[in-house]
N, C-alpha and C positions, 0 to 999 in steps of 0.2 A: 843605166837603162833609159831609153828614150822612146817617145811615141810621136808619130807623124800624123798631122791632121790636114786634110784637104778641105778647102773652103767651098767646094761644090756642095750645095745644100742637100743633094741626094745622098751624100756620103759623109756629111758633117757629124763629128762626134763632139758632144759637149765636154767641157773640161771636167765636170763632175763625173761623167762616165769614165773618163780616162783615169781619174784618181781612184775611182772604184776598181777599175781594172788593175791598176798598180798594186792596190792593197790585197786583192783577192787572187790574182794569178798564182803567186808564189805559194799561197796557202792551199789552193785547190789541187796543185800537183802532189801534195802530201795528204790528200783527203782520205785515202784508204791505206790500211796497214794489213799485211799478211805476215804471220809470224807463228812460232811455237808449234804445237801439235795440231796443225791444220786450223789455226785460229785466225780471226780477222775482226777488224773494226772499221766502221765507216763514220767519219767525223763530220759528215754533212748535217747530222742531227745532234741535238743535245738532250740527254747524254748520247754518246756514240751508239750506233746500231751494231749489234753483233752480226758478223758475217760467218757463214758456214760453208762457203764455196771454195775455200782454200784447198788446192789439190797438191800441196807441196809441204812436207814437214820441214820446219826450220829449227834445228837444235840451238843454234846461237845466232850468228850474224845473218841479216837479211835486208832486202830493200824492195820497195814498191814505188812505182811512178804512175801518176795519172796525167791526163791532159789538162788544159787550162780551165775546163769546165768541171773537173773532178771525176771524169770517167776513167776507169782503169785502162792502162796501156799494157803493162807487164810487170812481173815480179820475179825475184830470184833469191836463192840461198847460197849463191857463189859457184854452183856447179851446173845448174840448168836454169834457163830462162823460160817462163811460161807466159803466154800472151793473155789477152783479156778474155779469151774463151777457155783459159786454164789448160790449154794444150801446149806441148813443147814447141817453142819457136824454131823454125828452120835454122839449122846450124847452131842452135842455142844450147847445146849439150856439151858435156866434158869441159866446162870452163875450169880454169886452174885455181879456183877458190876451194874452200872446204867448209861444209856446214858446221863443223866444230871449231871454226875460227871465230873469235869474238866479234869482229866486224868484217865478216866474210865477203860482204858485197856493198857496193855504193853505186847509185845511179845518178848521173849528172847530164842534163841536156847541154848539147854543144852550144856555146854562145852564138847568137845570130842565126841559128837553124831551127826550123819548126819540126824537122823529121829525125834528126840524128841525136842519138843518146850514147854516152860512154858508160859502160858497165865496168867498174873496177873491182877486182877480186884479190883477196890475200889467202894464203895457205895457213894451215894450222902450224903452230910452233911446237917443236918437240925437243926435249932436253937432250943435249949432246949431239945434235945433228942440224944441218942446215934446213932451210925451207925453200919452197918454190918461189916465194917472193910476191911482188905486186905486178899484176898483169891488167890489161884492159882489153875489152871487146867493144865493137861498135854495132848498135842496132839502128837500122833504117826503117822507120815506121811508114814510109811511103810504099814499101814492098808488101807482097803477100796480101793484096787487097786491103791494106790498112792494118793488118795484124802484125806486121813487122818481121824482119829477118835479120840475122846476124851477118854482117858483111866483112868484118875483120874479127879475129878471135885469138885470145891468149897472146897478145903482144906484150913482151916483157918490158917493164919500166925499171924495176929494182929487184935484184935477186936475193937480197938479204934483209927483208922486212919482217917485223913481228906481225901480230894479228891486229894491229891498230892502223886505221886509215880514216881520214875525214876530209870534208870539203869546206873551204873557206872562201868567201867572196873577196876578190881583189878590190882594192879601194877605188878602182875606176868604175865600180858598180856593175861591170859586165863580165869580166874574165873570172876564172875560178882557180884557186890553188887546190891541188890534191896533195895532202900531207900524210906522210907515213913515218913510222918509227923503225929504225934499223934494229936488226937482231944482234945480240951479243955486244952492244956498245950503247952509247948515249947520244947517238946522232939522229937528227930528223932530216928527212928529205922532202922537198916540195917541188911539184911539177905544175907548170902553168898551162891551163886549158883555155884557149882563145878561139875566135872564129876561124882561125887557120888550123886548129887541131891541137893536139897535146905536144908540148915540148918534151923531148926525151932527155934534155939536159937538166939534171937535178940541181936545185939550190940546196946545198948541204949545210946544216947547222951542227957543228961538231961539239961534242962533250958538253951537252946541255943537261944539267941535273946531277944529283948526287950519285955516288957509286955504292950501292948496297952490297953486302957480302955474297949475295945469291944471284948474281947477274945471269948465271947459267940456268937458274931454276925456271920451270915452265910457267909459274905464276908471275914472273917478272915480264915474260913475253906476252902474256894474255892481258885482258882488261881493255876497256874502252879509252878512246881519245876523242875529246870534243872541243869545239871552238865556241867562244862566247858569241852572242847574237850580233855584236858590233864588229867581230873579227879581230879584236885586239889581244885576246887571251886564248891560250890552249890549256886544257887540263888533260893529264895522262895518268891512268892507273898503272902503277908499276909495283907489283908485289904488295907489300904492306903499306905503301905510300901513294899519295896523289901529288903529282907535281903540277904546279901552276906556273905557266910560262907566258912571256910576252910574244906576240906574233905581229910581224910587220906586213901589213896587207899590200904594200908596194913591192917589197923585195922577196917575200916568202920566207924570211929568216925567223927562226925561233931562238929566244934568248932569255936570260934572267930567270932561270928556274928557281922556284921556291917550293921546297917540300912542305906540305901542310901537316906533317906529323904522322906517326905510325898509328894504325888502327889495330884491332885485336888479332885478326887472322888473315887479312888481305882484302883488297878492294877489286871490284870488277866493273861496275857501272859508274859513270859520272855524268853530270849535266849541270849547265848554268841555268839560272832563273831567266825568264824572258827579259828582265831589265838588266841582266848581267851582274847584279849585285850580290847574288848568293851562288854558292857551289854546293852540289850534293854528291854523295858517293855511297855506294852500296857494298855490302859484305856478303859473300856467298859460302865461305868455307867452314863455318862452324856447324856442328850438328844440333846445337841447342840455343845459340844466342847470336844469330846474325842481326846486324844493325844497319840503320840508315843514318847517315851523318850530314850535317850542314855546316858550312863555313860562311862567315860574313866578310865578303871581299871589300866592303866599305868600312871595315872596322878601324882603319888607319894604318899603323905601322905593320911590318911583317909579323912582329911579335903579337900585336893585337889580333891579326887575322888568325894566327895559330891558336891563340887563346879563345877565339870565338867558336871553336869546334863544339857542336851541339849534337847529342844523340837524339834524333827525331823519333826513332822506333827501335826497339830492341827485343830480345827474347824470342826471335823467330826461328823455329826449328827447320824451316825450309830455306833454301838458298835464295838470296836476293840478287837478281841479275841486272840487265841493262836498264838505265834510266833514259827517258826520251821525252823532250818537249813535243807537244802536239799543237795543232792549229787553234785549239780552244784555250791556249794559254796555260794549260795544266801540264804537269810532268807525270808520266806514267812509269811504273816500276814493274819489271818482269819478276813474278813470284813463281819459282820453279815448281812444276807439277801441280799447280793450283788452277782453279777454274775462274780466277779473278786476278786483275792487276791492282797493284797499289797505286794510289793517286795522291799527288801533292796538289791540292786544290788551289792554294794561294802561294805559289813558290817564291814570290818577291818578298814575302813576309818572314821575319825572323822567328826561330824557335817554334813553339807549338802553334803560333799564329799562321804558320804555313798550311795548317789544316790537312795533315796527312791521314789517309784512311787506307789501312792495309789491304782490304778487300773492296776497294772503292769502285771498280768497274768490272762487272761480270763479263766473261767470255764463254760461259757455259753454252752448249755442252762440250766445248773444246777446252784445252788447257794450254798452259804456257811452259816454255823452257827458259833458257837463259837470255835469248835475244829479243830485241824489238827493232824498229826501223833504224836505218843509218841514212841521214839526209844532210843536205847543205845547211850551214849554220844560220842563215839569215831569213828563214821563211816566215817568221812572225814579226810584225812591226809593233814596237812598244816604245815608250819613253825610257831612255837609259837611266839607270840609277845615278844619283847626283855625283857619286864618286868616280863614275866612268869618264875617262878623258877622251880627247880627240884621237882619231885614228892617225897612225904615223904616215900621213900622206899630205904633202903640201898642196897639191892640186888634184882635183878630181875632174877628168876630162870627159866630155861627151863626144863621141866619135862622129865622123862626117855623116850627115843625114842623107845627102843625095849627091848628084854629080857636081853640084856647085861646091866651091871651096869654102864651105861653112865651117867656122871654127868657134867653139865655145869652151871656155875653161872656167871652172868654179873651184874656189878653195879659200880657206880650209873647209872641210865638211866631215864631221860636225864642226860647228863654230859657236863661240860664246857671245861675241858682240858684233863682229863685222865679217862680211864675205866679199872677196874680190871676184868680180865678173869680168873676164877678158873675152872680147868677141870682135869679129870683123864684120858684123852686121849691125843694123840699127832697127829698133822696133820698140814694142811696149813690153815691159816686164811687170808681171803680177805674181805676188806670193799669196798662197792660200793655205789655210789651216787644213788638217786632215779631214775636217768636216765640211770643207768647201767654201768657207767664208773668206772674203778678201781681207788681208791684213796689211798689204803693201802694194803700191802701184807707182810706176815711174817710166818715163821715156828714156831709152838708152841710145848712145851713139856707138860708132865703131872705135872703141877704145876700152880702157880699163875703168870699170866703175866700182866704187866702194859702196856697199849696201850695209846700212846700219840695221842690225836685227836685235840690238841689245834690249829693246823694249818688249820683245816677244817672250812669252813664257816658254820654258823648256818643252820640247816635243818635236813632232815630225811635221814638216811643212812641204808644200809643193811649189816650185818655181816654174812659172810658165812664161816663155819668151816667144812672142808672136812677131813675125816679120814677113811681109809679102804673103806668099802662099804657104808658108811653113809655120809650124808651131812645135815647140819643144817643151816637154814637161820633165822636171828632174826633182827627185826627192832630196831634201836637205834636212839636217838635224840640228836643232838649236839646243845646246847643252847649257848647264848652269855656269 
């Protein structure tokens, strides 16, 4: 992501304002949730404000998108898109999702566009028969007087997917991987969304994960798939197991699956903590004892991670559904047919210190079903857990800023001690903390510059490169 600054004083934006924009835009687009039995929450307040204007029941998967100021744009449960006035969007009906699919819908803004949004939908998985697969539709918010219209609908990407689909930021910071899990096998498929549109050529990762004896069963096909905030890991609920996999943000490949062990009756929801160091999973299938689980991904060896499994809550007679991180840094849990959501208040903490409250967020007078939001993985900024390594990207590039042949490459990112900056321009380089204080300054030439950041504490920083009439701001992560 980059921002352009003009030095005209009438249009000048201060760097602190740009940093604030970087931190808040991604969060604001996820400010509203519509889900369940006409339920909703607005996260612009703390605690969230209960919304009662949802006009669409969402049994399981659903998605909502707002503009950069947090104003509602549209929402869907995979078959119909409703605009901000809660009316059906033109051509936004009969989408080939299914409200009974775990992750029925996913909304992603097209990189580089202010008006175009891709709505991905998956069908329900049924034992013994195929499914309609993964489709996408395109919403243009510049149409219908700003209420939006669907300009392309039900374009097929993959005809053999399960109910799992998620979005992962490419390591170039701009493009987005759409990742699905195939039906009746152990393959993952990734499709790259760029400023040119969606690539229909899948990156296929074959035979990833263990083969349980019930591959044909419906609960193997259901359940969520989530990406870690830094995009290096995927978690997939598959029957009685949660698989933890590596994800390559440069190539879209999924690999190195580790089964985190069997739970009592099966898993449905999963979610990473904001720092990526913990993984949670929920259990929906018992009539008397549904549980919420936690694993410590920083425990060390694979065996240590497996042994770290902790029951956070148990004895719940109602089903526990989707787990979803929110912009307030908490994780929310769908409690089926209840008037409140479960809340993990401190999800980075181990065991009871995560402060889980089973009825922590009211949604009365509405109630919840199995689903909550499905959103891109990196919408919340936080310092990664110490065990989280660098993304599998040697270089993170910032694309051309204007008609000049401006070239800037930064890598690795995250970095532990040194960053290589390669550019064909000269100017002044400043690194600021996420709070706006200057921590590094230097003049750079048209060459490769090595920047020592070993003295900085782990965290998120902003690199500002100023040259002539242009200024570029880029987020970098300093890891331990």
